[in-house]
C-alpha positions in Angstrom: 7.9 -17.3 -11.5 5.0 -18.5 -13.3 1.7 -16.6 -13.4 0.1 -19.6 -11.7 2.5 -19.4 -8.7 2.0 -15.6 -8.5 -1.7 -15.9 -8.5 -1.6 -18.7 -5.9 0.5 -16.7 -3.5 -1.4 -13.4 -4.1 -4.8 -15.2 -3.9 -3.9 -16.9 -0.6 -2.7 -13.6 0.9 -5.9 -11.9 -0.2 -8.1 -14.6 1.2 -6.2 -14.6 4.5 -6.7 -10.8 4.8 -10.3 -10.7 3.6 -11.6 -9.3 6.9 -9.0 -6.6 6.9 -9.9 -5.8 3.4 -13.6 -5.4 4.3 -12.7 -3.3 7.3 -10.4 -1.1 5.2 -13.1 -0.6 2.5 -15.9 0.1 5.1 -13.6 2.7 6.9 -12.8 4.4 3.6 -16.5 4.6 2.8 -17.2 6.3 6.1 -14.3 8.8 5.5 -15.6 9.5 2.0 -19.1 10.2 3.2 -18.2 12.4 6.1 -15.6 14.5 4.3 -16.6 18.1 4.8 -15.9 19.7 1.4 -15.1 19.0 -2.2 -11.6 18.9 -3.8 -9.9 18.0 -0.5 -6.8 15.9 -0.8 -6.1 15.4 2.9 -8.6 12.8 4.0 -8.2 10.3 1.2 -4.4 10.7 1.0 -3.7 10.4 4.7 -6.4 7.9 5.6 -6.0 5.5 2.7 -2.2 5.6 3.0 -2.6 4.7 6.7 -4.9 1.8 5.7 -2.2 0.6 3.3 0.5 0.8 6.0 -1.7 -1.2 8.4 -2.5 -3.9 5.9 1.2 -4.1 4.9 2.1 -4.7 8.6 -0.3 -7.7 8.6 1.9 -9.4 6.0 4.7 -9.9 8.5 5.9 -13.3 9.6 3.9 -15.0 12.3 0.4 -13.8 11.6 -0.3 -16.5 9.0 2.3 -19.1 9.8 1.0 -21.6 7.3 1.4 -19.1 4.5 4.9 -18.2 5.7 6.1 -21.8 5.7 4.5 -22.6 2.3 6.0 -19.5 0.7 9.5 -20.2 2.1 9.4 -23.8 0.9 8.3 -22.8 -2.6 11.1 -22.5 -5.3 10.8 -18.7 -5.5 13.4 -15.9 -5.5 13.0 -13.1 -3.0 11.9 -10.5 -5.7 9.3 -12.9 -7.0 7.9 -13.5 -3.5 8.0 -9.8 -2.8 5.8 -9.0 -5.8 3.3 -11.7 -4.9 3.2 -10.7 -1.2 2.9 -7.0 -2.0 -0.2 -7.5 -4.0 -2.6 -8.0 -1.0 -1.7 -4.7 0.8 -1.6 -2.8 -2.5 -5.0 -4.1 -3.5 -6.3 -3.1 -0.1 -4.9 0.5 -0.4 -6.2 0.8 -3.9 -9.7 -0.4 -3.1 -9.8 1.8 0.0 -8.9 4.9 -2.1 -11.4 3.9 -4.8 -14.2 3.4 -2.3 -13.4 6.7 -0.5 -13.7 8.5 -3.9 -17.0 6.6 -4.7 -18.4 7.6 -1.3 -17.5 11.2 -2.0 -19.1 10.9 -5.4 -22.3 9.6 -3.9 -22.4 12.4 -1.3 -21.8 15.0 -4.0 -18.3 16.0 -3.0 -16.1 13.9 -5.3 -12.5 15.0 -5.6 -11.3 15.5 -9.2 -9.6 12.6 -10.9 -6.2 14.2 -10.6 -6.6 14.4 -6.8 -7.7 10.8 -6.8 -4.6 9.8 -8.7 -2.4 11.7 -6.2 -4.1 10.0 -3.2 -3.8 6.6 -4.9 -0.1 7.1 -5.8 0.7 8.0 -2.2 -1.3 5.1 -0.8 0.6 2.6 -2.9 4.0 4.1 -2.3 3.6 4.3 1.5 2.2 0.7 1.5 5.3 -0.6 -0.3 7.6 1.3 2.0 5.8 -0.1 5.0 6.3 -3.7 3.8 10.0 -3.3 4.6 9.0 -3.0 8.3 7.7 -6.6 8.2 11.2 -8.0 7.5 12.9 -6.0 10.3 12.8 -5.8 14.1 13.8 -3.2 16.7 15.1 0.1 15.5 15.1 -1.0 11.8 11.3 -1.6 12.0 10.7 1.9 13.4 13.0 3.4 10.7 10.9 1.6 8.0 7.6 2.8 9.5 9.0 6.4 9.8 10.0 6.2 6.2 6.4 5.2 5.3 5.1 8.2 7.3 7.6 10.5 5.7 6.5 9.2 2.3 2.9 10.4 3.0 4.0 13.8 4.3 6.4 14.3 1.3 3.7 13.3 -1.2 1.2 15.7 0.4 3.7 18.6 0.3 4.6 17.8 -3.3 0.9 17.6 -4.3 0.2 20.9 -2.6 3.2 22.6 -4.1 1.4 23.8 -7.1 -1.3 22.7 -9.6 -0.7 20.2 -12.3 3.1 20.3 -12.0 2.8 19.4 -8.3 0.4 16.6 -9.1 2.7 15.2 -11.7 5.8 15.6 -9.5 4.0 13.8 -6.6 2.9 10.9 -8.8 6.4 10.4 -10.3 8.1 10.7 -6.9 5.6 8.1 -5.5 6.3 5.8 -8.4 10.0 6.0 -7.8 9.7 5.5 -4.1 7.3 2.6 -4.5 9.6 0.9 -7.0 12.7 1.2 -4.8 10.8 0.0 -1.8 9.6 -3.1 -3.6 13.2 -3.8 -4.7 14.3 -3.5 -1.1 11.5 -5.7 0.1 12.6 -8.3 -2.5 16.2 -8.1 -1.3 15.0 -8.6 2.3 13.1 -11.7 1.3 16.1 -13.0 -0.8 17.4 -14.9 2.2 14.7 -17.4 1.5 16.0 -18.0 -2.0 16.3 -21.7 -2.8 19.8 -21.3 -4.3 
């Protein structure tokens, strides 16, 4: 896949979801401003991860039929298409987490950078897991969504398990889960391979 094709698909998805992106950022700003105390991981981790899951579900087939047809007709492999389509929800989750932290900072209750990294890692991992729900239906869809929710809970428990070691463990676990989820998403999209 060329960088130009990747940018075209990712850019088209981001443009198509611009309203959702604005809503996600505005919601994250509100959560950041109303958070009750400093150093709290719960609000950014749970809320921003939920935003990522919601935006990931918007990438499913049918919502933007013209994008689906264009992407399926492009000479791309499933893993290439997965990386490009995953960018829009990952950017939304990342911006939501960043704006939540900025709102906390402006209100005087900014979480430490390590806590921000934990929340961001969880938001990205759960978003990538939720993308797998867009390629399934029925019970498989609910299993994928349950896995995304379980990713959030597991990340929270790992982060709370103890200091810097817990933070590092949570970030590494989220990186592994996100990578595997992106591979699975690519395999699900492989049925559209031109070969």
